[in-house]
N, C-alpha and C positions, 0 to 999 in steps of 0.2 A: 650553588644556587641554581636551581633548575627553571625552566621556562614555564609560565603559567598562561592559561588561556585569557585572552583579553576580556574585559568586563561585558562588552556587547556579545561576544562569542559564548560566553558563559551563561548569560542570560537567556540567549536563544537556544541553546542546549538544554537548560533546565525546562524552559517553556515545552519544547518538544517532548521531554521526558514526562513532564506533568500530564500533557494531552495524551501520550499514550498509556500512561497509568489510569487516567480517568476512562479511556475507551475500553480498557482492558477490565476495570472494575465493572462496567456497565454491562459490557458483552464479552464475558469469559470465554465462551464456547464459539466464538467467531472464528471463521475459516481462516487458516494462517495463509493459505495459498493466494486468496483474492483480497485479503483485509477486510471480510465481512461485507464485500459489496455485492458478490454473486456473478459478477463478470471478470474475464480477464483479458489484458491486452498484450499481445505477442508483438515485439518490435523486430524488425529483421531488415537486412540489407539486400534488396533484390538482384543485385549485380551477380553475374556468373562468378564462380569459384575462381579466387586469385585475382580478380579485378574490383578495384575500388575507384568510382568516378570521382569522390570526393563531394564536397559541397553538402554534406549530411543528407544524402539520399537513402533515407529509411523509410519503410513502410510499416503501417500498425495494422493489425487484425484484432478486432475485438469481439468476444463471444462468451458465452455462458462458462461458469467456472466448472471445471470437469470434477473437483472433489467435493463441491457441495450442491449447488444448484441442479446439475445433471443428475445427480444422486438423489434428488428429490428432498434435500435437506436446506432449512434456512441457512443462509451466509451468516448472519448474525448470531441466533440463538442454537442453531443445529436441531430444531424441531422439525418435525415433517410439514412440508408445504401442503397447501390445500389442493393445488392442482400442478404438480410438477411436469406433467406430459404436455400441458397445454401452454405453448410458448407466447400465446396471446396474453395470459397473464398468471400469475401465482403469487400467493401471498401467504403471510404468516401471522399469527397472533400478536406476535411482538411488533407488528407495525411495517415489517419489510414487505415490499411488493414489487413485482417484476411485470412491465409492460412492454410489448415490442416497440411501442411508439417512443417511450421515455427511458427504457432500460430500468435499474434499480431505483426506486424512489420509495419514500416512507408513505404512510397512509394518508398524509395530507399533500401528496403530490411532490415533495421536496426531494430532490436528487439525493441519494445516500452517498455520504463522505465515507472514504475507506478509513482503515486504522491507520492513524498518522505513523510515518515512517521514521525510522532514524536517521538522523543527517550528520555529515562528518562535519569536524571542526572548520569553521570558516577562518580562523586567524593564523592557520599554518603551523600550530604547536604539534598537532599529530604527525603532520609530514614530517616536520624536523626531528621527531623523535624516532620515525622509522627508519630515516635517511642518515642519521648522525650517530655516531658513538662517542662523541667528543664529550658530552655532558653527564652527569649524574642527575637523572631526572627526578623531580620531586612530583609525587602523585597529588 
Protein backbone atom coordinates (compact mmCIF):
# COMPACT_ATOMS: atom_id res chain seq x y z
CA UNK A 1 0.00 0.00 0.00
CA UNK A 2 1.40 3.38 -0.99
CA UNK A 3 1.20 6.77 0.56
CA UNK A 4 -1.68 9.09 -0.23
CA UNK A 5 -2.03 12.84 0.10
CA UNK A 6 -3.58 14.09 3.31
CA UNK A 7 -7.20 15.20 3.01
CA UNK A 8 -6.26 18.85 3.55
CA UNK A 9 -3.48 18.69 0.96
CA UNK A 10 -5.74 16.99 -1.61
CA UNK A 11 -8.51 19.56 -1.06
CA UNK A 12 -6.02 22.42 -1.51
CA UNK A 13 -4.59 20.91 -4.68
CA UNK A 14 -8.10 20.28 -6.05
CA UNK A 15 -9.08 23.90 -5.34
CA UNK A 16 -5.99 25.18 -7.17
CA UNK A 17 -6.69 22.89 -10.14
CA UNK A 18 -10.31 24.14 -10.27
CA UNK A 19 -9.16 27.79 -10.16
CA UNK A 20 -6.67 27.15 -12.99
CA UNK A 21 -9.35 25.41 -15.09
CA UNK A 22 -11.79 28.30 -14.51
CA UNK A 23 -9.17 30.90 -15.49
CA UNK A 24 -8.17 28.93 -18.61
CA UNK A 25 -11.83 28.56 -19.63
CA UNK A 26 -12.42 32.31 -19.23
CA UNK A 27 -9.13 33.44 -20.81
CA UNK A 28 -7.90 30.65 -23.15
CA UNK A 29 -5.57 33.01 -25.05
CA UNK A 30 -3.94 34.52 -21.92
CA UNK A 31 -0.20 35.09 -22.11
CA UNK A 32 1.66 32.14 -20.57
CA UNK A 33 4.74 34.21 -19.68
CA UNK A 34 2.99 36.73 -17.39
CA UNK A 35 -0.17 34.79 -16.47
CA UNK A 36 -2.44 37.26 -18.28
CA UNK A 37 -1.43 40.25 -16.17
CA UNK A 38 0.78 42.20 -18.58
CA UNK A 39 3.71 42.71 -16.27
CA UNK A 40 6.54 40.49 -15.24
CA UNK A 41 8.69 40.48 -12.11
CA UNK A 42 12.29 39.34 -12.21
CA UNK A 43 13.84 38.31 -8.90
CA UNK A 44 17.62 38.32 -8.58
CA UNK A 45 20.44 38.33 -6.08
CA UNK A 46 22.43 41.59 -6.46
CA UNK A 47 25.51 40.12 -4.75
CA UNK A 48 28.72 39.80 -6.78
CA UNK A 49 29.24 36.43 -8.49
CA UNK A 50 30.28 33.76 -6.00
CA UNK A 51 29.19 35.79 -2.99
CA UNK A 52 26.02 35.24 -1.02
CA UNK A 53 25.44 37.38 2.02
CA UNK A 54 22.48 35.35 3.32
CA UNK A 55 19.36 36.75 4.84
CA UNK A 56 17.24 36.59 1.67
CA UNK A 57 18.92 39.54 -0.02
CA UNK A 58 16.96 39.48 -3.27
CA UNK A 59 15.76 42.39 -5.37
CA UNK A 60 12.79 42.51 -7.72
CA UNK A 61 12.32 44.47 -10.94
CA UNK A 62 8.83 44.71 -12.40
CA UNK A 63 8.06 45.86 -15.92
CA UNK A 64 5.80 45.26 -18.92
CA UNK A 65 5.71 41.71 -20.27
CA UNK A 66 7.82 41.45 -23.44
CA UNK A 67 5.69 38.69 -24.97
CA UNK A 68 2.30 40.42 -24.91
CA UNK A 69 2.08 44.01 -23.65
CA UNK A 70 5.26 45.22 -25.35
CA UNK A 71 4.05 43.58 -28.57
CA UNK A 72 0.77 45.52 -28.38
CA UNK A 73 -1.36 42.50 -27.48
CA UNK A 74 -3.77 42.15 -24.58
CA UNK A 75 -2.33 39.80 -21.93
CA UNK A 76 -5.74 38.21 -21.27
CA UNK A 77 -7.35 37.81 -24.72
CA UNK A 78 -4.45 38.48 -27.17
CA UNK A 79 -6.44 41.19 -29.03
CA UNK A 80 -4.71 44.36 -30.12
CA UNK A 81 -4.51 47.04 -27.44
CA UNK A 82 -5.99 50.46 -28.06
CA UNK A 83 -2.76 52.30 -27.29
CA UNK A 84 0.21 49.99 -26.78
CA UNK A 85 2.82 52.71 -27.43
CA UNK A 86 1.51 55.01 -24.72
CA UNK A 87 2.61 53.60 -21.36
CA UNK A 88 0.36 56.14 -19.60
CA UNK A 89 -2.58 53.89 -20.42
CA UNK A 90 -3.53 51.03 -22.70
CA UNK A 91 -6.78 49.13 -22.73
CA UNK A 92 -8.66 46.30 -24.38
CA UNK A 93 -12.33 45.53 -25.01
CA UNK A 94 -12.13 42.57 -22.59
CA UNK A 95 -11.70 45.02 -19.68
CA UNK A 96 -7.92 44.74 -19.20
CA UNK A 97 -6.31 48.15 -18.70
CA UNK A 98 -2.82 49.43 -17.92
CA UNK A 99 -2.10 52.65 -16.09
CA UNK A 100 1.33 53.87 -15.03
CA UNK A 101 -0.08 54.72 -11.63
CA UNK A 102 -1.70 51.37 -10.80
CA UNK A 103 -0.24 48.87 -13.30
CA UNK A 104 -2.65 46.25 -14.69
CA UNK A 105 -6.26 46.84 -13.60
CA UNK A 106 -9.67 45.91 -14.96
CA UNK A 107 -12.11 48.48 -16.31
CA UNK A 108 -13.44 49.03 -12.77
CA UNK A 109 -9.99 49.86 -11.36
CA UNK A 110 -9.52 46.50 -9.56
CA UNK A 111 -6.01 44.98 -9.66
CA UNK A 112 -5.76 42.16 -12.23
CA UNK A 113 -4.98 38.79 -10.64
CA UNK A 114 -2.68 36.46 -12.62
CA UNK A 115 -3.50 32.91 -13.68
CA UNK A 116 -3.30 30.75 -10.54
CA UNK A 117 -0.07 28.79 -10.31
CA UNK A 118 0.18 25.09 -9.66
CA UNK A 119 1.49 24.40 -6.20
CA UNK A 120 3.48 21.55 -4.77
CA UNK A 121 2.13 19.02 -2.36
CA UNK A 122 2.05 20.33 1.20
CA UNK A 123 1.98 17.00 2.98
CA UNK A 124 5.30 15.56 1.80
CA UNK A 125 4.00 12.67 -0.34
CA UNK A 126 5.52 14.04 -3.56
CA UNK A 127 8.89 14.56 -1.86
CA UNK A 128 8.81 11.04 -0.42
CA UNK A 129 8.00 9.59 -3.86
CA UNK A 130 10.92 11.42 -5.42
CA UNK A 131 13.47 10.51 -2.76
CA UNK A 132 12.58 6.93 -1.94
CA UNK A 133 12.44 3.74 -3.96
CA UNK A 134 11.34 1.55 -1.05
CA UNK A 135 7.62 1.57 -1.75
CA UNK A 136 5.37 0.67 -4.64
CA UNK A 137 3.37 3.87 -4.99
CA UNK A 138 -0.33 3.96 -5.65
CA UNK A 139 -1.60 6.80 -7.82
